[in-house]
C-alpha positions in Angstrom: -45.2 136.2 -65.6 -46.7 139.2 -67.9 -48.0 138.2 -71.5 -45.9 140.3 -74.5 -47.5 142.7 -75.9 -47.0 140.8 -79.4 -48.9 137.8 -77.5 -51.6 140.2 -76.5 -52.1 141.4 -80.0 -52.4 138.0 -81.6 -54.8 136.9 -78.6 -56.8 140.2 -79.4 -57.2 139.0 -82.8 -57.9 135.5 -81.8 -60.7 137.2 -79.6 -62.7 139.0 -82.9 -61.9 136.2 -84.9 -64.3 134.2 -82.2 -66.9 136.9 -81.8 -67.1 137.0 -86.2 -67.3 133.2 -86.5 -70.0 133.4 -83.8 -71.9 136.0 -85.6 -71.7 134.2 -89.2 -72.8 130.8 -87.4 -75.8 132.1 -86.2 -76.7 133.9 -89.5 -76.1 130.9 -91.6 -78.2 128.5 -89.4 -81.6 128.1 -88.7 -83.2 129.9 -86.0 -84.2 127.0 -84.1 -81.0 125.5 -84.6 -78.8 128.3 -83.2 -81.3 128.1 -80.4 -80.6 124.5 -79.8 -76.9 124.9 -80.1 -76.5 128.0 -78.0 -79.2 128.5 -75.6 -77.6 131.9 -74.9 -78.5 133.6 -78.5 -81.0 135.2 -76.4 -79.0 135.6 -72.9 -77.0 138.8 -71.6 -73.5 139.4 -70.9 -71.9 136.5 -68.8 -71.9 136.7 -65.5 -69.6 134.9 -63.0 -70.4 132.0 -61.1 -67.3 132.4 -59.0 -64.6 135.0 -59.0 -61.3 134.7 -58.0 -60.5 135.3 -54.3 -57.1 137.2 -52.3 -54.8 134.3 -51.7 -51.6 133.9 -49.6 -48.7 131.8 -50.5 -47.1 130.2 -47.8 -43.7 129.4 -48.1 -42.5 128.3 -51.6 -46.1 126.8 -52.6 -47.7 128.2 -55.4 -51.6 129.5 -55.5 -54.1 128.4 -57.7 -56.7 131.4 -59.2 -60.0 130.0 -60.0 -63.2 132.0 -62.2 -66.7 130.3 -63.4 -68.7 132.2 -65.5 -71.8 131.7 -68.1 -72.8 132.2 -70.6 -69.4 132.3 -71.9 -67.3 131.5 -75.3 -63.4 132.4 -73.2 -62.2 133.4 -70.0 -58.7 134.6 -69.7 -57.2 136.0 -66.4 -55.5 139.4 -66.5 -52.7 140.0 -63.9 -51.0 143.6 -62.7 -52.9 144.8 -66.2 -51.6 142.4 -68.4 -52.9 139.2 -70.1 -51.9 136.1 -68.9 -50.5 133.7 -71.9 -52.7 131.4 -73.2 -50.7 128.5 -72.3 -50.7 129.0 -68.6 -54.8 128.7 -68.5 -56.5 125.8 -67.6 -59.9 125.3 -68.7 -63.0 123.2 -68.9 -66.5 123.5 -69.9 -69.4 121.7 -68.2 -73.0 121.8 -68.6 -74.9 123.1 -65.9 -77.7 120.6 -65.1 -80.1 123.4 -63.8 -79.9 125.6 -66.5 -78.9 123.6 -69.4 -76.1 125.9 -69.7 -72.7 125.7 -70.2 -70.4 126.8 -67.5 -66.9 127.4 -68.2 -64.0 127.5 -65.8 -60.4 128.8 -65.8 -57.6 128.2 -63.7 -54.1 129.8 -63.2 -51.1 129.5 -60.7 -49.4 132.0 -59.2 -45.6 131.3 -57.9 -43.9 133.0 -54.8 -41.1 133.6 -57.5 -43.9 135.8 -59.4 -44.8 137.6 -56.6 -41.6 138.7 -55.2 -40.5 139.8 -59.1 -43.4 142.5 -59.2 -42.4 145.7 -57.8 -45.7 147.8 -58.5 -47.6 150.5 -56.5 -49.8 147.9 -55.1 -49.9 144.1 -54.3 -49.8 141.6 -56.7 -53.5 141.5 -58.2 -55.5 139.2 -60.9 -58.9 139.2 -62.8 -60.6 137.5 -65.0 -62.4 138.5 -68.6 -65.4 136.6 -70.1 -66.3 136.8 -73.5 -69.8 135.8 -75.0 -71.4 136.8 -78.4 -72.9 139.9 -76.6 -69.6 141.2 -75.2 -67.2 140.7 -72.0 -67.7 140.8 -68.5 -64.7 141.2 -65.8 -64.7 140.1 -62.5 -63.1 141.3 -58.8 -59.5 141.6 -58.4 -57.8 139.4 -56.2 -54.7 140.1 -54.6 -51.9 137.8 -54.1 -49.8 138.1 -51.0 -46.5 136.3 -49.6 -47.9 135.1 -45.7 -45.2 135.2 -42.8 -45.0 136.0 -39.2 -42.7 137.6 -37.4 -40.9 136.1 -34.4 -41.0 138.8 -31.5 -43.8 140.7 -30.1 -44.2 144.3 -30.3 -45.1 144.3 -26.7 -45.4 141.7 -24.0 -47.6 141.8 -21.7 -46.3 142.6 -18.2 -46.9 140.8 -14.6 -48.6 142.6 -12.1 -49.7 142.8 -8.2 -53.2 144.3 -7.8 -55.2 144.5 -5.1 -58.7 142.3 -4.8 -61.3 144.0 -6.5 -58.6 146.0 -8.6 -58.9 146.5 -12.6 -56.3 144.3 -14.4 -55.1 145.4 -18.0 -52.6 143.4 -19.8 -51.3 144.9 -22.9 -50.4 142.8 -25.7 -49.2 143.9 -29.6 -48.8 141.0 -31.6 -45.8 140.5 -34.2 -45.8 142.0 -37.2 -47.5 139.5 -39.9 -49.5 138.6 -43.2 -52.4 138.1 -42.9 -52.4 139.9 -39.6 -52.4 137.9 -36.6 -55.0 136.6 -34.5 -54.5 137.1 -31.0 -55.7 134.9 -28.0 -55.1 134.6 -24.2 -54.2 131.4 -22.1 -54.5 131.5 -18.4 -52.2 128.6 -17.1 -52.3 126.9 -20.6 -56.0 127.3 -20.9 -57.7 129.3 -23.4 -59.7 132.4 -21.7 -62.3 131.9 -24.6 -63.1 128.6 -23.5 -63.6 129.4 -19.8 -66.7 131.5 -20.4 -65.7 134.3 -18.0 -68.1 137.5 -18.0 -65.4 139.2 -15.7 -62.3 138.8 -18.7 -62.7 141.1 -21.5 -60.3 140.6 -24.9 -61.0 143.7 -26.7 -59.9 144.1 -30.6 -56.8 146.2 -29.8 -55.7 142.7 -28.5 -55.5 143.8 -24.7 -57.2 141.8 -21.8 -58.8 143.2 -19.2 -60.4 142.0 -15.8 -62.7 144.6 -14.3 -62.7 143.0 -10.9 -60.0 141.5 -9.8 -60.8 137.9 -7.4 -58.1 135.7 -6.0 -58.9 132.7 -8.6 -57.6 135.7 -11.5 -53.8 135.0 -10.1 -52.3 133.2 -12.3 -50.1 133.0 -15.6 -51.3 134.7 -18.4 -49.7 134.2 -22.2 -50.3 136.3 -25.2 -50.6 134.0 -28.3 -51.0 135.3 -32.0 -51.3 133.1 -34.6 -52.1 133.4 -38.5 -51.8 130.7 -41.5 -47.8 130.7 -41.2 -47.2 130.3 -37.8 -48.1 130.7 -34.0 -46.0 132.8 -31.8 -46.2 133.0 -27.7 -45.1 135.8 -25.7 -43.7 136.1 -22.4 -45.7 135.1 -19.5 -47.0 137.8 -17.4 -47.4 136.9 -13.4 -50.5 138.1 -12.0 -50.7 137.9 -8.1 -54.2 139.4 -6.7 -53.2 140.1 -3.3 -55.5 140.9 -0.1 -54.5 143.6 2.3 -55.3 142.6 6.3 -57.9 144.0 8.0 -58.5 144.0 11.6 -61.7 142.0 12.8 -63.9 143.5 15.7 -62.5 144.0 19.1 -63.4 141.3 21.3 -65.1 142.0 24.7 -62.8 143.5 27.6 -61.9 140.7 29.9 -62.8 140.4 33.1 -60.5 142.4 35.6 -57.3 140.1 36.2 -57.8 140.7 40.1 -60.8 139.9 41.9 -59.9 143.2 44.4 -58.2 146.3 43.8 -56.2 147.5 40.7 -55.8 145.5 38.0 -55.8 145.3 34.3 -58.2 144.3 31.5 -57.5 143.9 28.0 -59.5 143.0 24.4 -57.8 142.1 21.4 -58.6 142.1 17.5 -56.8 139.9 14.7 -56.1 140.8 11.2 -58.3 138.3 9.9 -60.9 140.3 8.5 -59.7 139.6 6.1 -56.0 138.2 6.4 -53.3 139.0 4.5 -52.4 136.7 1.4 -50.2 137.1 -1.2 -47.7 139.8 -0.1 -50.7 142.0 1.1 -50.1 144.5 3.7 -50.2 143.4 7.2 -52.8 145.5 9.5 -51.5 148.9 11.0 -52.2 149.5 14.6 -52.5 147.5 18.0 -54.0 144.1 18.1 -54.2 144.2 21.6 -55.3 147.4 24.4 -55.0 147.3 27.7 -56.8 149.1 30.1 -56.7 149.5 33.9 -59.4 148.4 36.3 -60.3 148.5 39.6 -62.2 145.5 40.8 -64.7 146.1 43.7 -63.2 144.2 46.9 -65.9 141.4 48.3 -67.0 142.7 51.7 -68.3 139.8 53.7 -71.3 140.6 55.9 -71.0 141.7 59.7 -73.5 141.0 62.0 -75.0 144.0 64.1 -75.6 144.2 67.6 -78.0 141.7 69.2 -81.2 143.1 70.4 -82.2 143.6 74.0 -83.7 140.5 75.0 -87.2 140.1 75.5 -89.4 139.5 78.6 -89.4 136.5 80.0 -92.5 134.6 78.4 -94.6 132.5 80.5 -93.0 129.4 79.3 -89.9 130.9 80.9 -87.7 132.2 77.6 -86.9 135.2 76.4 -85.2 135.6 73.0 -83.4 138.3 70.8 -82.4 138.8 67.1 -80.2 140.4 65.0 -79.0 141.4 61.3 -76.5 140.9 58.8 -76.1 144.5 57.9 -73.0 145.9 59.7 -71.7 145.8 57.0 -74.2 144.0 54.4 -72.5 141.4 52.1 -71.1 143.3 48.9 -69.6 142.4 45.6 -69.7 138.6 46.0 -68.8 139.1 49.9 -69.9 136.1 52.2 -72.8 135.9 54.5 -72.6 136.2 58.2 -72.0 132.9 59.9 -74.0 132.1 62.9 -77.8 132.4 63.7 -79.8 135.4 63.6 -81.7 134.5 66.2 -81.2 133.6 69.7 -83.2 132.2 72.8 -82.5 130.5 76.2 -84.5 130.1 79.2 -84.9 133.0 81.2 -85.1 131.5 85.1 -81.6 129.4 85.0 -83.6 126.2 84.0 -85.3 126.5 87.3 -89.1 126.8 85.9 -91.7 124.1 86.6 -94.3 122.7 84.3 -96.6 125.0 84.9 -94.6 128.2 83.8 -93.9 129.4 87.8 -90.0 130.6 88.4 -88.1 129.3 91.8 -85.3 130.7 93.6 -85.1 133.7 91.5 -82.6 135.5 93.7 -79.9 133.1 93.9 -79.1 133.2 90.1 -79.2 136.5 89.8 -76.5 136.8 92.7 -74.6 134.2 91.4 -74.5 136.4 87.5 -73.3 139.5 89.8 -70.2 137.8 91.5 -69.3 136.1 88.1 -69.4 139.8 86.7 -66.8 141.2 89.2 -64.7 138.9 88.9 -64.5 139.2 84.8 -63.9 143.1 85.3 -61.4 142.3 88.0 -59.4 140.3 85.3 -59.9 142.9 82.7 -58.3 145.6 85.0 -55.1 143.6 85.8 -54.5 142.9 82.3 -54.8 146.6 81.3 -51.7 147.5 84.3 -49.5 144.5 83.0 -49.7 145.7 79.4 -49.1 149.5 80.8 -45.7 148.4 82.8 -44.7 146.7 79.9 -44.8 149.4 77.6 -43.0 151.9 79.6 -40.5 149.5 80.6 -39.8 148.9 77.1 -39.9 152.3 76.4 -36.8 153.2 79.0 -35.0 150.8 78.2 -34.8 151.9 74.3 -33.6 155.4 75.7 -30.9 153.6 77.8 -29.8 152.0 74.9 -29.9 154.9 71.9 -26.2 154.8 71.9 -26.4 151.7 69.8 -27.9 154.0 66.9 -30.9 150.9 66.3 -34.2 150.0 66.8 -33.8 146.3 66.1 -34.7 143.3 68.6 -32.8 140.4 67.5 -33.7 137.5 68.8 -30.7 135.7 69.1 -28.8 138.0 71.2 -32.0 138.2 73.8 -31.6 134.1 73.7 -28.1 134.3 75.0 -26.1 130.9 75.5 -23.6 129.4 72.9 -23.8 127.9 69.4 -22.2 125.0 68.3 -20.8 125.4 64.5 -18.4 123.6 62.1 -16.1 125.1 59.4 -17.0 123.8 56.0 -14.1 122.8 53.4 -13.1 124.8 50.4 -16.1 124.6 47.9 -15.3 124.2 44.3 -17.1 125.6 41.1 -16.7 129.7 41.4 -13.5 131.4 40.8 -15.2 134.4 42.7 -15.7 133.2 45.9 -13.1 133.1 48.8 -13.0 129.9 51.2 -10.9 129.4 54.4 -7.4 128.6 52.5 -7.4 130.5 49.4 -8.2 134.3 49.7 -8.3 135.9 46.1 -8.9 139.9 46.4 -10.9 141.6 44.1 -8.5 144.2 44.3 -5.3 141.8 43.0 -7.1 141.2 39.4 -10.0 141.5 37.0 -13.2 139.9 37.5 -14.3 139.2 33.9 -18.3 138.2 32.8 -19.4 137.3 29.9 -18.5 140.5 27.8 -16.1 142.3 29.5 -14.4 143.9 32.6 -15.0 147.6 33.7 -11.2 149.4 33.6 -12.2 152.9 35.2 -11.0 153.6 38.6 -13.8 154.2 41.2 -13.8 156.0 43.9 -14.1 153.9 47.4 -17.9 153.6 48.6 -18.5 156.2 50.9 -19.1 155.5 54.4 -22.8 154.7 55.5 -24.3 154.2 59.3 -28.0 153.2 59.0 -30.6 153.3 61.7 -33.1 150.6 60.7 -36.5 149.5 61.8 -38.3 146.0 62.2 -41.9 144.9 62.1 -41.7 144.3 65.8 -41.1 148.2 66.6 -43.6 149.0 64.0 -45.9 147.1 66.3 -45.1 149.0 69.0 -45.9 152.1 67.5 -42.4 153.8 67.7 -41.3 153.4 64.0 -41.2 157.3 63.1 -38.3 157.4 65.4 -36.0 155.4 62.5 -33.3 157.6 60.8 -31.1 157.4 58.0 -27.6 158.5 58.5 -25.9 158.8 54.7 -22.8 161.0 54.7 -23.0 161.3 50.8 -24.9 163.9 49.2 -28.2 161.9 48.3 -31.7 163.2 47.0 -35.0 162.7 49.4 -37.3 160.3 48.7 -40.8 161.4 48.6 -42.5 158.5 49.6 -40.5 158.1 52.9 -41.5 160.9 54.7 -38.0 162.5 54.7 -35.9 159.7 55.0 -33.2 158.9 52.9 -32.7 155.8 51.3 -29.3 153.8 51.6 -28.0 153.7 48.3 -25.1 154.5 46.2 -24.1 158.2 45.9 -26.8 158.9 42.7 -23.9 158.2 40.1 -22.9 155.2 41.3 -19.5 154.0 42.4 -18.6 156.8 39.8 -17.9 160.5 41.0 -19.7 163.4 39.4 -17.1 163.9 36.9 -17.8 160.2 35.2 -21.8 160.4 34.9 -21.7 158.3 31.6 -20.2 154.9 30.3 -18.9 155.5 26.7 -17.8 153.0 24.0 -17.5 153.9 20.5 -16.0 152.6 17.0 -15.9 153.1 13.2 -18.1 151.1 11.0 -18.2 150.7 7.5 -20.3 148.7 4.6 -19.2 145.8 6.6 -21.3 146.8 9.7 -20.2 145.1 12.8 -20.8 145.0 16.4 -20.3 147.6 19.6 -20.5 146.5 22.8 -20.8 148.1 26.5 -18.5 145.9 29.0 -20.0 144.4 31.8 -23.0 146.3 31.4 -25.5 143.5 29.0 -25.8 146.8 26.7 -24.6 146.1 22.8 -25.5 147.4 19.4 -25.5 145.7 16.3 -24.9 147.4 12.2 -25.7 145.0 9.9 -24.0 144.2 7.0 -24.7 147.0 4.3 -26.5 149.2 6.2 -23.8 152.0 5.7 -22.9 152.8 2.0 -20.2 151.8 0.3 -16.9 154.1 0.7 -18.7 155.6 4.0 -17.7 155.0 7.1 -19.2 156.3 10.7 -17.9 156.8 13.7 -20.8 155.5 16.2 -21.0 155.3 20.1 -22.8 154.4 23.2 -23.7 156.1 26.3 -25.1 154.9 29.5 -26.4 157.0 32.2 -25.3 156.9 35.5 -26.8 159.5 37.2 -31.0 159.6 38.1 -33.4 159.0 35.2 -36.0 161.0 34.7 -37.7 158.2 32.1 -40.0 156.6 34.6 -43.1 158.5 35.4 -44.2 159.0 39.0 -48.0 159.5 38.6 -47.9 156.0 36.9 -45.8 154.2 39.1 -43.0 153.6 36.5 -39.5 152.0 37.4 -36.5 151.8 35.4 -36.1 148.3 34.2 -32.5 148.5 32.5 -29.9 151.2 32.0 -30.7 154.3 30.4 -29.1 154.2 26.4 -28.0 156.6 23.9 -26.7 155.6 20.6 -25.4 158.1 18.1 -24.0 160.1 16.4 -27.5 162.6 15.3 -27.4 162.5 11.9 -26.7 158.7 11.2 -27.6 157.4 8.0 -28.4 153.8 7.9 -30.4 151.7 5.3 -31.4 149.3 7.9 -32.0 149.3 11.4 -29.3 148.7 14.1 -30.5 146.1 16.7 -29.7 147.1 20.2 -29.9 144.9 23.1 -30.8 146.0 26.8 -30.9 143.9 29.9 -33.9 144.2 32.5 -34.8 143.1 35.8 -38.1 142.0 35.0 -40.0 138.8 35.4 -41.8 139.1 32.0 -45.6 138.7 32.5 -48.1 140.7 29.9 -50.6 140.4 32.8 -49.1 141.9 35.8 -46.4 144.5 33.5 -47.0 147.2 31.1 -43.4 147.7 30.2 -42.8 150.5 27.3 -39.9 151.7 25.4 -39.2 155.4 25.7 -37.1 158.0 24.0 -35.7 161.3 24.9 -37.1 164.5 23.1 -34.8 167.5 21.8 -36.5 169.1 24.7 -35.0 166.3 27.0 -38.8 164.8 27.9 -39.3 161.2 27.6 -41.9 159.8 25.4 -43.8 156.8 24.7 -42.2 154.9 21.4 -44.4 151.3 22.1 -45.4 148.9 24.5 -43.6 145.6 24.1 -47.3 143.9 23.0 -48.1 146.8 20.5 -47.8 146.4 16.8 -45.5 149.4 15.3 -43.7 150.0 11.9 -41.4 152.6 13.5 -39.1 150.1 15.6 -39.5 146.6 16.8 -39.2 145.2 20.5 -38.8 141.6 21.4 -38.6 141.1 25.4 -37.1 138.0 26.3 -36.6 136.6 30.1 -33.0 139.2 30.5 -32.8 140.8 27.8 -34.9 143.2 25.3 -34.2 143.3 21.7 -34.7 146.8 20.0 -34.4 147.0 16.1 -34.2 151.3 15.8 -34.0 153.3 12.4 -32.9 156.7 14.3 -30.4 157.2 17.1 -31.4 158.4 20.2 -31.6 157.7 24.2 -33.3 155.2 24.8 -35.0 153.3 28.6 -37.2 150.3 29.0 -39.9 151.2 31.9 -42.1 149.1 33.2 -45.4 149.9 35.1 -47.0 147.4 37.3 -50.5 146.7 36.8 -51.0 143.9 39.6 -49.3 143.6 43.1 -47.9 140.2 41.3 -45.6 142.3 39.2 -42.2 141.1 40.2 -38.7 142.2 39.6 -35.2 140.3 40.1 -32.8 141.2 42.8 -29.3 140.4 42.5 -28.1 139.9 46.5 -24.3 139.9 46.9 -22.3 139.6 50.4 -18.8 141.3 50.1 -16.7 141.5 53.3 -13.1 142.6 54.7 -11.5 143.6 57.7 -11.2 146.8 59.1 -9.0 149.0 60.6 -8.9 147.3 63.8 -7.8 143.9 63.2 -10.5 142.9 65.4 -13.4 144.2 63.1 -14.7 142.9 60.3 -17.4 144.3 58.1 -20.1 142.3 55.9 -21.7 144.4 53.5 -25.2 142.9 51.6 -26.1 144.4 48.4 -29.4 144.3 47.0 -29.5 145.8 43.3 -31.7 145.5 40.1 -30.4 142.3 38.4 -28.6 143.5 35.5 -25.1 143.4 34.6 -24.8 147.0 34.5 -26.2 147.4 38.1 -24.4 144.7 39.6 -20.8 146.1 38.1 -21.2 149.3 39.2 -21.1 147.1 43.0 -18.4 145.1 42.0 -16.0 148.1 40.6 -16.7 149.8 44.0 -16.1 146.9 46.2 -12.7 146.6 44.2 -11.7 149.9 45.1 -12.5 149.4 48.8 -10.7 146.3 49.2 -14.0 144.1 49.5 -13.9 140.2 49.3 -17.0 138.0 47.7 -18.2 135.7 50.3 -20.9 133.8 48.7 -21.5 133.5 45.3 -24.4 135.9 44.2 -28.1 134.9 44.2 -31.0 136.2 42.5 -34.3 136.9 44.8 -38.0 137.5 43.5 -39.4 141.0 44.5 -43.3 141.9 44.4 -44.9 144.7 44.2 -46.9 144.4 47.2 -45.9 147.4 49.2 -44.2 144.6 51.5 -40.7 145.6 52.7 -37.2 143.8 52.6 -35.3 142.4 55.5 -31.6 141.5 55.7 -30.3 139.7 59.1 -27.6 137.8 59.9 -27.7 134.4 61.5 -25.9 131.3 63.2 -22.9 133.5 64.4 -20.9 131.9 66.7 -21.4 134.0 70.2 -18.4 132.6 71.7 -15.9 133.8 69.0 -17.7 136.7 67.5 -19.8 139.6 68.7 -22.5 141.9 67.5 -23.8 144.9 68.9 -27.2 144.2 70.2 -30.5 144.7 68.1 -28.1 145.2 64.7 -28.4 141.4 63.4 -31.9 142.6 61.4 -32.1 145.7 58.8 -34.9 146.5 56.8 -35.5 148.5 53.3 -38.7 149.7 52.9 -40.6 148.5 49.7 -40.3 152.0 47.8 -36.6 152.1 48.8 -36.2 148.7 46.9 -38.8 148.7 43.9 -37.8 152.6 43.2 -34.0 151.6 43.2 -33.6 152.4 39.6 -30.6 150.6 38.9 -28.8 152.2 41.9 -27.8 149.8 44.8 -28.9 149.5 47.8 -26.4 148.1 50.8 -26.4 147.6 54.5 -23.6 146.7 57.0 -22.9 144.3 59.9 -19.7 144.9 62.3 -18.7 142.3 63.7 -15.9 142.3 66.4 -13.6 138.8 67.2 -12.6 138.5 70.7 -9.2 137.6 69.6 -7.2 137.7 66.6 -6.6 133.6 67.1 -10.1 133.5 65.3 -9.5 133.4 61.8 -12.7 131.8 60.5 -15.9 133.2 60.2 -19.3 131.3 59.5 -22.7 132.8 59.3 -25.7 133.1 56.9 -27.0 136.1 55.6 -30.9 136.0 55.3 -32.5 138.6 52.4 -36.4 137.9 52.5 -39.5 140.3 51.3 -42.0 140.0 53.8 -45.1 137.7 52.9 -42.6 136.8 50.2 -39.4 135.3 48.9 -36.4 134.4 50.7 -32.5 133.9 49.6 -29.8 132.0 52.1 -26.3 133.1 51.2 -24.0 130.7 53.6 -20.7 132.4 54.5 -17.7 130.7 55.3 -14.5 132.3 54.8 -10.9 133.2 56.6 -10.1 136.5 58.1 -6.4 136.2 58.6 -5.3 139.8 58.0 -4.4 140.2 54.4 -0.8 141.8 53.1 -1.1 145.7 52.5 0.3 146.2 49.4 -2.2 144.8 46.6 -2.4 145.4 42.7 -3.6 148.5 41.9 -6.9 148.5 40.7 -6.1 150.4 37.3 -3.3 147.5 36.7 -5.9 144.6 36.0 -5.8 143.3 32.9 -7.9 144.2 29.8 -10.1 140.9 29.1 -12.4 142.6 26.6 -13.1 143.8 23.1 -15.6 146.6 23.3 -16.0 146.6 19.3 -16.1 144.4 16.4 -16.1 145.3 12.5 -16.9 143.2 9.6 -17.6 139.1 9.3 -16.1 138.4 12.9 -18.6 140.2 14.2 -21.6 138.0 13.1 -22.4 134.3 13.7 -23.9 133.9 10.4 -21.2 134.1 7.4 -21.7 136.8 4.9 -22.4 134.0 2.0 -24.9 132.3 3.6 -26.6 135.5 5.0 -26.9 136.6 1.1 -28.4 133.3 0.3 -31.0 133.2 2.9 -31.7 136.9 1.9 -31.7 136.0 -1.9 -34.1 133.1 -1.0 -36.6 134.3 1.2 -37.1 138.1 0.1 -38.6 137.2 -3.1 -42.1 136.4 -3.0 -42.9 132.6 -3.4 -46.4 131.2 -4.3 -45.7 128.5 -2.3 -45.5 130.6 0.8 -41.9 130.1 0.9 -41.1 133.7 1.9 -39.8 135.9 5.0 -43.0 135.2 6.6 -42.2 131.3 7.1 -38.4 132.4 8.3 -40.0 134.7 11.1 -42.3 131.9 11.9 -39.4 129.4 12.2 -37.1 131.6 13.9 -40.4 132.4 16.9 -40.8 135.8 15.5 -44.5 135.7 15.2 -45.6 139.2 16.0 -45.6 142.9 14.7 -44.9 141.4 11.3 -45.7 144.8 9.9 -42.2 146.4 10.9 -40.4 143.7 8.6 -42.7 144.1 5.7 -41.7 147.8 5.2 -38.0 146.6 4.9 -36.2 146.4 1.9 -34.8 142.9 3.0 -37.2 141.6 5.7 -35.1 138.3 5.9 -32.1 140.4 6.3 -33.7 142.4 9.2 -35.0 139.1 11.0 -31.3 137.7 11.1 -29.8 140.6 12.3 -32.7 140.3 15.2 -31.2 136.6 15.7 -27.8 138.1 15.8 -28.9 139.9 18.8 -30.6 137.2 20.6 -27.7 134.6 20.2 -24.9 136.7 20.7 -23.7 135.1 23.5 -24.4 131.3 22.6 -22.9 131.5 19.1 -24.8 128.4 17.9 -26.2 128.3 14.6 -27.8 124.8 15.2 -30.9 127.0 15.9 -31.1 128.8 12.2 -30.1 125.5 10.8 -33.1 123.4 12.2 -35.1 126.4 11.4 -34.1 126.0 7.6 -34.6 122.2 7.6 -38.0 122.8 9.0 -38.4 124.8 5.6 -36.9 122.5 3.4 -38.7 119.4 4.9 -42.2 121.6 4.3 -41.3 122.3 0.7 -39.7 118.7 -0.3 -43.6 117.2 0.1 -44.6 119.3 -2.8 -43.3 119.7 -6.3 -39.6 119.4 -6.8 -37.8 122.9 -6.3 -36.3 125.0 -8.8 -32.6 125.6 -8.7 -33.2 129.0 -7.3 -35.4 127.4 -4.2 -32.8 125.3 -2.7 -31.9 126.0 0.6 -28.5 127.7 1.8 -25.9 124.6 2.3 -24.2 125.7 5.8 -21.5 123.0 5.2 -19.8 125.2 2.1 
């Protein structure tokens, strides 16, 4: 409160009276007394021992201003240019023991109301004025302000993800306040200033700077602002220091996988230099490199010819030598077995003790007679072999009307064979028996996914002239010929011979060179299936934008594929598939499944995914063992699952690295009565073990009216250059006849190995002696020379069927080629969304999509998922593709349960980290 002007005039008058009284007293009294009573008479102006200081009013508590001066007769406060009333002063006078001067101290209180009521151009201020007999002195101005600190920060620090050794700058602008707030930083609730870390700098502008980020700098940082009124905390900023993965050095090349011939060697590196941490990027590039190698085959040593015998010595002995140089052992080859030195008695044991030889003539004559007998025997043997060869040649020419070059051991043996007919076997509705004869033409054959409804043309009439290993040994294999009535292309590896295959387009005619399936898909996604081919396409939910739909299709090329490279000895392992349309725009990859026929082994196969370019050439996209961010390839035992970003034509090809590379063949036996009621035809098919390839056989036999005589079996066919032999055995010869030398037929290795999804087949033409014979029992043996063998036991009734059967095109449709929306997926959409929300977000405990991939046994090429907007969603799409047949969620639920158990061992989970509940 300021003093009114009237009070100020009175105060000035009082001051003058005080000064006058001081002067009068000093003039009246003796000098000595004046000096004793007032030591300041001979001193200076008052000087302040304590001046008022700036003060802040906290809440409603008044503050106290204080002044001390000496020598001083009076001290008064002056605030905002006006004198403070005398009644508001509190004063006291004390004697300074050091100087003996009187020190006057004055205090006043200033309230919050006084400061708030003041509306001047500057802050509320006060100063002191001290009087002495020499004059007055003024103190400094002291300001009085109301203290406060607002709640909200002008700028909160923001979380960052920075690479290791990068710079981190966290900005902080504290709330407005009086006095200005001081800023401190907390790292995981601990003051940064107390850490003594020179790498962390807190500047005057309140920012926190980490000059070179370390893994230990990953923490929660908080800006703390405080003044005399309050403390304020900013929002917490999470700093994550990540480490991008780096490749280690390549290991040394492994030894060649084979000891002899063409093999493979590889070297590897790991993404551990350093390993990716805290969401850092995975290494790009291949983790494994493979290279073909040629191991030098061991060469065993061989003996040279013996040297001539030495002259007979005085001891009646002669000697000879030989060396192991024909050839010398090389490349881990064995040394020659036997002795390199030979010694014998040169007189036939007739040597006296003194070394003289006796009966020299008789041993020589005996040796001569032995040589004559030896040469006579050899000559007789040569003549016998020549006579045998001439006889066989003449016999073959006389039997040329049969059109075969095969020796049948069972036909030469003659005699009768006993046999028993077995009763009906249960378990496979496709198999025929003596009592029930369902026909393939009378109804559909439905496999796991569908049945083909196309109307196929009958198989062409094929007669095959084959060769056996027996004829090869006789050197007359070049006379073997192949007669095929349908149009076929020659095979360069068979010296102009034609392989016994179905037409190039399979059972379809030339106008139907492709199988096609299509469907319209929208934002909810769906599944597209090619019936009976093992090929499907999964479009994930959300891959297509809302309010948008695409008509998508898949095609399978039925003709000869140009994807395999002949130079690299590649073969086609599954059907060539195209999906579209071109220009398809998707936000996440599609999952394509293609069945294959390879026995998967990285040591023996180099399996690659190829894509057809715009100029109809094929380029390699990736090897199944490579790391790639353009697509993903997961190879199971019977199917390959692909994650593709763009439409196009794709093919899975395999390059054999060793002779142990193996592919699976499906072996099936069909039969039917021919035009003559006494003739019965048995056809044996050898086809790559894929549903697409086998469905072509089934469809063709259905058109022809063939019956499936035995459940199809799988044969493992090795890339060891040995041929495939098919023979019929145990045929009752007193009831059935077969042309001589036709019981064994043979496919060359190249025909089988390079069939590229096109079926091979051979036929056995049987004839019964009487129409009363209604049962047929025999064995079909299919074996690879020096390889595996399968036996198919045939028991069937051959009673003449009715002439009219159901047309093929009237078969029931038992398939759905496309499904849209939630019914196309095994995982309910709500569960899928919760899983993605849980695992797509990086978690400091490691509970993210990488752990989900590990638990679902997806442990390679994780860099592909890292670039996706929802890695967990793509992983679940891959899981859907792998489990489309089983439809079992147990494996997924088990993986999530394992993840839950791992994290239950730590601290309790927050609500956002709970596991999806499949029971909802």
